[in-house]
C-alpha positions as CSV (number, residue, x, y, z in Angstrom):
1,X,109.6,111.0,105.9
2,X,108.6,107.6,107.5
3,X,111.6,105.3,107.3
4,X,109.8,102.4,105.5
5,X,108.7,104.8,102.8
6,X,112.4,105.7,102.0
7,X,113.7,102.1,102.4
8,X,111.1,100.6,100.0
9,X,110.9,103.5,97.5
10,X,107.3,104.2,98.5
11,X,108.3,107.9,98.9
12,X,109.0,108.1,95.2
13,X,105.5,106.8,94.4
14,X,103.9,109.3,96.8
15,X,106.0,112.1,95.3
16,X,104.8,111.3,91.7
17,X,101.1,111.1,92.8
18,X,101.5,114.4,94.6
19,X,102.8,115.9,91.4
20,X,99.5,114.9,89.7
21,X,97.5,116.8,92.3
22,X,96.3,120.2,91.1
23,X,95.2,122.2,94.2
24,X,97.4,123.2,97.1
25,X,94.7,122.4,99.6
26,X,94.5,118.8,98.3
27,X,98.3,118.5,98.4
28,X,98.3,119.5,102.1
29,X,95.6,116.9,102.8
30,X,97.6,114.3,100.8
31,X,100.7,115.0,102.9
32,X,98.8,113.8,106.0
33,X,97.5,110.6,104.3
34,X,98.8,107.2,105.5
35,X,98.2,103.7,104.2
36,X,95.1,102.5,106.1
37,X,95.0,99.6,108.4
38,X,91.2,99.3,107.9
39,X,89.9,96.8,105.3
40,X,86.8,98.8,104.3
41,X,88.8,102.0,103.9
42,X,91.3,100.2,101.7
43,X,88.5,98.6,99.6
44,X,86.9,102.1,99.2
45,X,90.2,103.7,98.1
46,X,90.9,101.0,95.5
47,X,87.4,101.3,94.1
48,X,87.7,105.0,93.8
49,X,91.0,104.7,91.9
50,X,89.6,102.0,89.6
51,X,86.6,104.3,88.8
52,X,88.9,107.2,88.1
53,X,90.9,105.0,85.7
54,X,87.7,104.0,83.9
55,X,86.9,107.7,83.3
56,X,90.4,108.5,82.3
57,X,90.6,105.5,79.9
58,X,87.5,106.7,78.2
59,X,89.2,110.0,77.3
60,X,87.2,112.1,79.7
61,X,88.7,114.5,82.2
62,X,87.3,116.1,85.3
63,X,86.8,119.9,84.7
64,X,88.9,121.1,87.6
65,X,89.0,124.9,87.2
66,X,90.4,127.7,89.3
67,X,92.0,125.3,91.8
68,X,95.6,126.4,91.9
69,X,94.9,129.8,93.6
70,X,91.6,129.1,95.4
71,X,93.2,128.6,98.8
72,X,95.0,132.0,98.5
73,X,91.8,133.7,97.4
74,X,89.7,132.2,100.1
75,X,92.3,133.3,102.7
76,X,92.1,136.9,101.3
77,X,88.3,136.9,101.7
78,X,88.5,135.5,105.2
79,X,90.9,138.3,106.1
80,X,88.3,140.9,104.9
81,X,90.1,141.8,101.7
82,X,88.4,142.6,98.4
83,X,89.2,140.4,95.4
84,X,90.3,142.0,92.2
85,X,88.3,141.5,89.0
86,X,90.6,138.7,87.6
87,X,90.5,137.0,91.0
88,X,86.7,137.0,91.1
89,X,86.7,135.4,87.6
90,X,89.0,132.7,88.9
91,X,86.8,132.1,91.9
92,X,83.7,132.0,89.7
93,X,85.4,129.4,87.5
94,X,86.0,127.3,90.6
95,X,82.4,127.5,91.7
96,X,81.1,126.9,88.2
97,X,83.2,123.7,88.0
98,X,81.0,122.2,90.7
99,X,78.1,122.0,88.4
100,X,80.2,120.8,85.5
101,X,81.8,118.0,87.6
102,X,78.4,117.0,88.9
103,X,77.0,116.7,85.4
104,X,80.0,114.6,84.3
105,X,79.5,112.1,87.0
106,X,75.7,112.1,86.5
107,X,76.4,111.1,82.9
108,X,78.9,108.4,84.0
109,X,77.1,107.2,87.2
110,X,76.9,103.6,86.1
111,X,80.6,103.3,85.5
112,X,81.6,105.4,88.5
113,X,78.9,104.9,91.2
114,X,81.2,105.7,94.1
115,X,82.5,108.9,92.7
116,X,79.0,109.8,91.6
117,X,77.9,109.7,95.2
118,X,80.7,112.0,96.2
119,X,79.6,114.7,93.7
120,X,76.0,114.6,95.0
121,X,77.2,116.7,97.9
122,X,78.5,119.5,95.7
123,X,76.7,122.8,96.2
124,X,75.1,125.0,93.5
125,X,76.4,128.5,93.4
126,X,74.9,129.5,90.1
127,X,73.6,132.9,91.4
128,X,77.1,133.9,92.6
129,X,78.6,132.9,89.3
130,X,76.0,134.7,87.3
131,X,76.5,137.9,89.3
132,X,80.2,137.8,88.7
133,X,79.8,137.0,85.0
134,X,77.3,139.8,84.5
135,X,79.7,142.4,86.1
136,X,83.1,141.1,85.0
137,X,84.8,139.9,81.8
138,X,88.1,138.4,82.6
139,X,90.0,141.0,84.5
140,X,87.8,143.9,83.3
141,X,84.8,145.3,85.2
142,X,82.0,145.9,82.6
143,X,80.5,149.4,82.0
144,X,77.0,148.0,82.5
145,X,77.8,146.5,85.9
146,X,76.4,149.7,87.5
147,X,74.7,152.8,86.4
148,X,77.3,155.0,88.2
149,X,80.2,153.3,86.5
150,X,78.6,153.6,83.1
151,X,78.0,157.4,83.6
152,X,81.5,158.1,84.9
153,X,83.2,156.1,82.1
154,X,81.1,158.0,79.6
155,X,82.4,161.2,81.1
156,X,86.0,159.9,81.1
157,X,85.7,159.0,77.4
158,X,84.5,162.5,76.5
159,X,87.2,164.2,78.5
160,X,89.9,161.9,77.0
161,X,88.6,162.6,73.5
162,X,88.6,166.4,74.1
163,X,92.2,166.3,75.5
164,X,93.4,164.2,72.6
165,X,91.9,166.5,70.0
166,X,93.6,169.5,71.6
167,X,96.9,167.7,71.8
168,X,96.6,166.4,68.2
169,X,96.4,170.0,67.0
170,X,99.7,170.6,68.8
171,X,101.3,167.6,67.2
172,X,100.2,168.6,63.7
173,X,101.2,172.2,64.1
174,X,104.6,172.5,62.2
175,X,105.8,175.2,64.5
176,X,105.1,173.2,67.7
177,X,106.3,169.9,66.2
178,X,109.9,171.1,65.8
179,X,110.1,171.7,69.6
180,X,109.1,168.1,70.4
181,X,111.4,165.1,71.1
182,X,108.7,162.8,69.7
183,X,105.3,163.4,68.1
184,X,103.6,161.5,70.9
185,X,101.2,162.2,73.7
186,X,102.7,160.8,77.0
187,X,100.8,160.4,80.3
188,X,102.8,161.6,83.3
189,X,101.3,161.5,86.8
190,X,97.9,160.9,85.4
191,X,98.1,164.0,83.1
192,X,98.4,164.1,79.3
193,X,101.7,165.8,78.3
194,X,103.9,166.6,75.3
195,X,107.6,165.6,75.3
196,X,109.4,168.9,74.7
197,X,113.1,169.4,74.1
198,X,114.4,171.1,77.2
199,X,115.9,174.1,75.3
200,X,112.5,174.9,73.8
201,X,110.4,174.6,77.0
202,X,109.6,178.3,77.0
203,X,108.1,178.0,73.6
204,X,105.1,175.9,74.8
205,X,102.6,177.5,77.1
206,X,101.8,175.1,79.9
207,X,102.9,173.4,83.1
208,X,106.0,171.2,83.4
209,X,104.9,168.0,84.9
210,X,108.1,166.0,84.9
211,X,111.7,166.1,83.5
212,X,113.6,163.2,82.0
213,X,116.5,161.7,84.0
214,X,119.1,163.3,81.7
215,X,117.3,166.6,81.6
216,X,117.0,166.7,77.8
217,X,113.2,166.4,77.8
218,X,110.5,168.1,79.7
219,X,106.9,166.8,79.8
220,X,104.6,169.8,79.5
221,X,100.9,169.9,80.0
222,X,99.6,172.6,77.6
223,X,97.4,175.3,79.1
224,X,94.5,174.3,76.9
225,X,94.2,170.8,78.4
226,X,94.9,171.6,82.0
227,X,91.3,172.1,83.0
228,X,90.2,168.9,81.3
229,X,93.1,167.0,82.8
230,X,91.9,168.1,86.3
231,X,88.4,166.9,85.5
232,X,89.8,163.6,84.1
233,X,91.8,162.9,87.3
234,X,88.7,163.5,89.4
235,X,86.6,161.3,87.1
236,X,89.1,158.4,87.3
237,X,89.0,158.7,91.0
238,X,85.2,158.3,90.9
239,X,85.6,155.3,88.5
240,X,88.0,153.7,91.0
241,X,85.5,154.2,93.8
242,X,82.6,152.7,91.7
243,X,84.8,149.7,90.8
244,X,85.7,149.1,94.4
245,X,82.1,149.1,95.4
246,X,81.3,146.5,92.7
247,X,84.2,144.3,93.6
248,X,83.4,144.6,97.3
249,X,79.8,143.6,96.6
250,X,80.8,140.5,94.6
251,X,83.4,139.5,97.2
252,X,80.7,139.8,99.8
253,X,78.5,137.3,97.9
254,X,81.3,134.7,98.1
255,X,82.0,135.5,101.7
256,X,78.4,134.8,102.6
257,X,78.7,131.3,101.2
258,X,82.2,130.4,102.4
259,X,81.0,127.7,104.8
260,X,79.0,126.0,102.1
261,X,81.8,126.4,99.6
262,X,84.1,124.8,102.2
263,X,82.1,121.6,102.2
264,X,82.2,121.4,98.4
265,X,85.9,122.3,98.4
266,X,86.6,119.2,100.5
267,X,84.8,117.0,98.0
268,X,86.7,118.6,95.1
269,X,90.0,118.1,97.0
270,X,89.2,114.4,97.5
271,X,88.4,114.0,93.8
272,X,91.7,115.7,93.0
273,X,93.6,113.2,95.1
274,X,91.6,110.2,93.7
275,X,92.4,111.2,90.1
276,X,96.0,111.8,90.9
277,X,96.1,108.1,92.1
278,X,94.2,107.1,89.0
279,X,96.7,108.9,86.7
280,X,99.6,107.2,88.4
281,X,98.0,103.7,88.4
282,X,97.0,104.1,84.8
283,X,100.6,105.1,83.8
284,X,102.0,101.9,85.3
285,X,99.2,99.8,83.9
286,X,97.7,99.0,87.3
287,X,94.9,96.6,87.9
288,X,92.5,96.1,90.8
289,X,93.9,93.9,93.6
290,X,91.9,92.1,96.2
291,X,92.5,93.0,99.8
292,X,91.7,90.9,102.9
293,X,92.0,90.9,106.7
294,X,93.0,87.3,106.9
295,X,96.8,88.0,106.6
296,X,96.9,86.2,103.3
297,X,99.4,87.5,100.7
298,X,99.5,86.2,97.1
299,X,101.3,88.2,94.4
300,X,100.5,87.0,90.9
301,X,103.2,88.2,88.5
302,X,103.4,91.5,90.2
303,X,105.7,94.2,88.8
304,X,107.8,96.5,91.0
305,X,106.2,99.9,90.1
306,X,109.5,101.8,90.0
307,X,111.4,99.5,87.6
308,X,109.0,99.7,84.6
309,X,109.9,97.3,81.8
310,X,113.1,96.3,83.7
311,X,111.1,94.6,86.4
312,X,110.9,90.8,86.6
313,X,107.3,90.0,87.8
314,X,107.1,88.4,91.2
315,X,104.9,85.5,92.2
316,X,104.9,84.7,95.9
317,X,102.5,83.5,98.6
318,X,102.4,83.8,102.3
319,X,100.0,83.4,105.1
320,X,97.8,80.6,103.8
321,X,100.0,77.5,104.3
322,X,102.9,79.2,106.1
323,X,103.5,82.4,108.0
324,X,107.2,82.7,107.2
325,X,109.3,82.6,104.0
326,X,113.1,82.4,103.8
327,X,114.7,83.4,100.5
328,X,118.3,82.3,99.7
329,X,120.4,82.9,96.7
330,X,123.5,84.6,95.3
331,X,124.4,88.3,95.6
332,X,122.5,90.5,93.2
333,X,119.9,87.8,92.8
334,X,117.0,89.9,93.7
335,X,116.4,88.9,97.3
336,X,116.2,92.4,98.7
337,X,114.0,93.5,95.7
338,X,111.5,90.8,96.6
339,X,111.2,92.2,100.2
340,X,110.7,95.7,98.8
341,X,108.1,94.6,96.3
342,X,106.1,92.8,99.0
343,X,106.2,95.9,101.2
344,X,105.2,98.1,98.3
345,X,102.3,95.8,97.3
346,X,100.9,96.2,100.9
347,X,101.6,99.9,101.2
348,X,100.1,100.6,97.8
349,X,97.0,98.5,98.3
350,X,96.3,100.2,101.6
351,X,96.7,103.6,99.9
352,X,94.4,102.9,97.0
353,X,97.2,102.6,94.4
354,X,96.8,99.9,91.7
355,X,99.8,98.0,90.6
356,X,100.6,96.0,87.4
357,X,100.1,92.2,88.0
358,X,98.6,89.0,86.6
359,X,95.1,89.7,87.9
360,X,94.8,87.2,90.8
361,X,96.8,89.1,93.4
362,X,95.5,89.6,96.9
363,X,97.1,91.6,99.7
364,X,96.5,91.7,103.5
365,X,95.6,95.0,105.1
366,X,98.0,95.0,108.0
367,X,98.3,96.9,111.3
368,X,102.0,97.3,111.0
369,X,104.8,96.7,108.5
370,X,108.4,96.5,109.9
371,X,111.5,96.3,107.8
372,X,115.2,95.8,108.5
373,X,117.1,96.3,105.3
374,X,120.4,97.6,104.0
375,X,123.4,98.9,105.8
376,X,122.2,100.0,109.3
377,X,125.6,101.2,110.5
378,X,125.2,104.2,112.8
379,X,128.4,106.3,113.1
380,X,126.7,108.8,115.5
381,X,126.2,106.0,118.1
382,X,129.4,104.1,117.2
383,X,127.4,101.0,116.3
384,X,128.8,98.5,113.8
385,X,126.5,97.2,111.0
386,X,125.7,94.1,113.1
387,X,124.9,96.0,116.2
388,X,122.8,98.5,114.3
389,X,120.8,95.6,112.7
390,X,120.3,94.0,116.1
391,X,119.2,97.3,117.6
392,X,116.6,97.7,114.8
393,X,115.5,94.1,115.2
394,X,115.1,94.5,118.9
395,X,112.7,97.4,118.4
396,X,110.8,95.3,115.8
397,X,110.4,92.5,118.3
398,X,109.1,94.8,121.0
399,X,106.4,96.2,118.6
400,X,105.4,93.2,116.6
401,X,101.8,91.8,117.1
402,X,99.3,89.9,115.0
403,X,98.5,91.4,111.6
404,X,102.1,92.6,111.3
405,X,104.4,92.0,108.4
406,X,108.1,91.8,109.2
407,X,110.7,92.0,106.4
408,X,114.3,91.1,107.4
409,X,117.2,91.4,105.0
410,X,120.3,89.3,105.6
411,X,119.2,88.3,109.1
412,X,122.1,87.3,111.4
413,X,124.7,88.6,109.0
414,X,127.7,90.7,110.0
415,X,128.9,88.2,112.7
416,X,130.3,84.7,113.0
417,X,128.2,82.5,110.7
418,X,127.0,79.8,113.2
419,X,126.2,82.4,115.8
420,X,124.4,84.5,113.2
421,X,122.4,81.5,112.0
422,X,121.3,80.6,115.6
423,X,120.4,84.2,116.2
424,X,118.4,84.3,113.0
425,X,116.4,81.2,114.0
426,X,115.7,82.6,117.4
427,X,114.4,85.9,116.0
428,X,112.1,84.2,113.5
429,X,110.7,81.8,116.1
430,X,109.9,84.8,118.3
431,X,108.2,86.7,115.5
432,X,106.2,83.5,114.6
433,X,105.1,83.2,118.3
434,X,104.0,86.9,118.2
435,X,101.7,86.1,115.2
436,X,103.5,88.0,112.5
437,X,104.0,87.3,108.8
438,X,107.8,87.0,108.2
């Protein structure tokens, strides 16, 4: 985790947004996202989030379907594996969602013009979806999906019916019934059997297929059903072969379109991330914030996003009349919280996250944000708190350039007061000369 994320609490915001993302592939993409240092990209992200909030506020939801397993299923296809019936249904739902999502944003194009342009690139895979729907119902391959499957299932049904009729006669026969543990037909190793008490196994003409673990029951295939059981096993083998051919054909239809599906999947993944930002921003009552590349910061009654109702809204300006701001006050007075709130405002705006504020906030899109906050004591390197602070500040001084924001907590503390004050002044002057906001 990037240090400034942890020190400001931005990692908690990122974690909550990630929790709103549905698909694994979008989560992976989100893990690589960083707050942008480009003004146009920041504006675009904020607009996307605002439009997502508009749609969510109207009670509408994007019909994301089949997204949780799609990466796994795509990987199986790429490795030459055949999808099961239920997996094909999931993939069909995912492909069908493209058309539904496209229709949703077509209907809302005036409220969500940016997102509407995204969905224009979604592919149409209606033929693939229809082929899967015609052949499969949920996790079941339909009889009518092929002539061969329909014929073999008809034969299986007749064989099962004949076997059951024969076995029912055994179950209803009073003489046979007293030899049975239960009046049930039980399948063992693909063959229909009767559960016979071990001491009476010689009373039933047939083949012992299996014995119970305690040896008290033997499962006997009566002689009268043996031939039909053989035929049934062969027919079921044919059925498996027919089903495999159908599933392989449908998987092949998807495989042929994987490149096109990949383009659409990227769009769906982007929408997944945008709506995750939208859900978070809506939860904290976020509003659009203006962004600029003029290094001007103005927070208008902005609430710290992690404190909820406990937050005291912050109003502060920097960059227009002055490039530096020194905050003094008693312990537990909120000084460190101000620094964290300023950093979060910049990080969130550059990430497309809307925060709760009075409505007139604007935030600079910066090249770098540096922070020196909290107890920097480093036991591994035997550095005192003061030395650790100075080591961190020295690194900041080396890297600072124009369009940087530097946040220093208790500058010059941890040493003799006059020396610390002189050091603090020297550091701030150097940062000013380097063109940073401080």
